N, C-alpha and C positions, 0 to 999 in steps of 0.2 A: 597431538591430535585434538581436533576440539568435535566438539557434541553440540552437534544444532539441532532444534525443534525448530520444524516448516511446518504451518497450515497451509494445504492447499496443492499436496505435492503430483495430484494426478496428469496437470497439464501446465503448460504456460511458464512463469517464471519460476515456479516452485517445483515444478520439476525439473528443469535446466539447471537451477540452486542445488536440488539433490544430488544433480548425475553431479556435477561439480565436485560438491565438495564430498561425496564416494571416490572418486576420481584423485582427489587429492591424499585420501588415507583417513578423512576425517568419520566420523559416526553420526548417522544420519536417521531421528525420530520423524517421521513425515508422517499428516494427517490426512485421509481422503476420507468423501464421503461416503464413495462405496467402489467396488473393483478394488484393483491393484495395479499399483503406476510401471509405468516401463524402465524399470530399474535392474541394475544387477544385484542378489539377492543373498551372493555369498560371503564366507569368514561374518556373517553377524554384526556387519555394518550397518545394515540399513535394518528398524522396525516401523513398520506401519499399523497405522491405529486408525480406527474408524472414529471421524465427528463430526456432526453437524456444529457448526457454529455459531446457529440459533439457539440451541439446548443449553442453557445457563450450566446446569447440575454436573450434564455430559463433560464440558468445559473445567470441572475444578478437577473433576473427576479426570482426565485425560491427561491434565496436566502432572498431578501426583503421580500416575504412574509414569510418565516419563520421566520424572524425575527419581521413581525407585527404579526404572530402569538402567537409567547412566550416574545417579550417586550427586553427578553436577550437569549444569549444561550450559556450556558457552555463550551458545549464540540463539535465540529466539527471534523466529521470523512471524512477521502479521504480513500472510501472501492471502491467504483465503477472501474472495471474494467476486464482483461481477460487477458489469458495469449497467447502469438503466439510463436511458436516453430517451427523450421527447420534448415536446414544448411545456414547462411547468404546469402550464393552466390544462392540459391533457393526463396531467400522470393521477390515477385513482391512491383513493385512499390506500391501500392494499399495495399499491409499489411504490408509495414513499415508505411505508413501514416497512416492506419486506428489504429494501435497501441499506436502510437506518440499520435493522438489527444484525446482518450480515455485515456489515462494510465499517460499520463504528462501535457500534454496542458490543461485537461477539470479540475484537481486538481489544477493549477494554475489559471484557470479561477476561479474556484469556490475561491480559498482563495483568490484573487485579489477582488472579493463582500464581501468578509466577515471580511477581515482586518480592513475597517473604523467603522463595527460595535462594530467589538471586541477592536478599539485603544479607540473608543467612552466610554465604560463602562468599561473601565480597566481591564480586565480581561476575560480567556476563557484557552482551553487547545486545541491545534489542534494534532490531530493522524493521522499521513499520514500512510497507509495503503502501505507497498512496498514489498520486498521478501528477502529470505536467496540469490534467485538468483541476487541482485544486489548489493553482497554484493560478495557471492565466489558461482561465475557462472559454469557450467558446460556446456558441448558441447550440441548444437544443441536450447540454450537459449537465443542466442549476442542478437538478439530483444528486448525479456522482460528482461536480465540482463540490456539490454541499457536505456531505462525507467525508472526501479526499481532504477537502480544507480543514476538518475536524480533526482527522488525523494528523495531520501538519501541527495543527496550533497542539494538540496534546501534546505531542512528539517534543515540540518547546518545548514544553511546560517540566514536564516528564525527565528532561533529558538533567535541567536544575536538580528537578529533588531528587534523583536518583546518584548524583556524582558524587557526592561522602563515602558510599559505597561502593564507588571501584567502579560502577554500572553505568555503559555510553547507548544512548539512542540515536540511531539516525535516521530521519526520513528520506525514504528514497522515490524519487519523483521520475517515474520511465515518462518517455515520449511514446513513441509511436514504435512499437516492435510485431516482427513476424511470428506473433505467436496466432494460437485461435482465439483472442480477444473479441475480434469482430464477427468470431460464429456465436450461434445460438447457446454456446456450449455456455459463454461468458458474458455475453451480450442481451440485456430483454428493451425494448423501444415500445413507449406509448404511442396510438395510433395518434397520427397529424389531426386527424376528421375536418377536413376540406383544404382546401389551399390557402387559409392565416398567416400560417406559419412556411408555406411555401418558400420564401425567397432565405429566409435565414435558417430554422430547423430543418427542413426538405431540403434546403443545397447542401448543410452538415450532411444529411442524411448517405445522399449522394457523394459525396468527397470521402464518406465512409467507405463506403459499398465499391467505389473505384481504385482505394489504397488496398483493400483485404488484401495477403500476398505478396504486395509491394512494398512494406514498408521497411522504411531505414533501417530500420533496427536490426541486431540479431541478438536474440535471447541468449545464447552461448556466452558471447562479451560481455554482457548484460552479466549474467550469472558471476565469471571470472571477476570482474571489475566489484562485484558487491563482495567476493572471498579477497581482495585486495584490500578494501578499506577493515575488514574484519579483522586482518592483521597488523595494521597500520597500528604506532606506537598513538598517535591522536588521529582520529578518524572524523567525519566531518557531522557537523549535527542536520546538515541537510546535503544531499545528492541529487542531481541531474541527471538523469541518462539518457544519453542520445545527442544529437547535434539540435533536430526539430524541439526539443524542450529546450536548449539549453539558449535557440533562437527566441522562444514564446514568451520565457520568463525574463530575457533580459528586456522583449517589447514591453513586456505587463511591468517592468520595473521605471523604465522611461516615460510609460504613462503616468505612473501613480507617481513620480517623482515631479511631472509637471504638474498636475494637480496639489501638490502641496505646495509648490513655488505660485501658483494660481490666486491661490485662496488661504496665503497663510498670514495676511496679514485679519481676513475674517474668523480664520482661525486660533489667532491669538487675541483677538476682540474681546472672546466668551470669556477668560481670566477676571478675576475683581481687580478694580483698576488698584495698583501699585499707589503706596502709600510713600 
């Protein structure tokens, strides 16, 4: 039996992952901002803690409480967050500060609180839920791409830091899944303010609206995939979820490789001349 600590289990991936872990007999300590998730609470396998991930002291207290409840935690899932879309030009300071506070500063605070415990127990697996937007962003997602790109980079470096302690890290980048991510519960949009960005961001907004409820990704299958990598002897550092994420990542990698090849001579020209 594994013990999971999952932030944001009230909906979306957090809810599905908690449901799947409980179904296999694992214990889940999950956080919500308010209310109670639609999960079975019998047999003492589920513990729900209230947490606002913008509250630094509360994060420290909640992590300490979770480890006190369980003794040890096998999997920590940084899942809580939301999407902020719109033209970068139109974003307000408040919108910028809020999405960075929730989507990257919060996870950093949680990891800093949990890492001493994981080092002491010499084991653990951290899943940071990022997004394909952090690897292959489209128009209108500059802020969301920025925080998810940051979480991808954090994961890649952190994995190298904690390997000697037996701790594993995976950055999980989903594509479009049939959660409520496109609803007002999980998504906020800056104002377009005129027609200037209609051909780019406006078109992206229309595509999001048309996609809602028809995304190819199945959240329950995504949860089972995450459980599979946690059970694997050699889990991936980076995991894509969804065929659309795979397509977008490959297209982005191909475009990057072409740029590298095209400008290789200029890139190399910036070294001091060889003696």
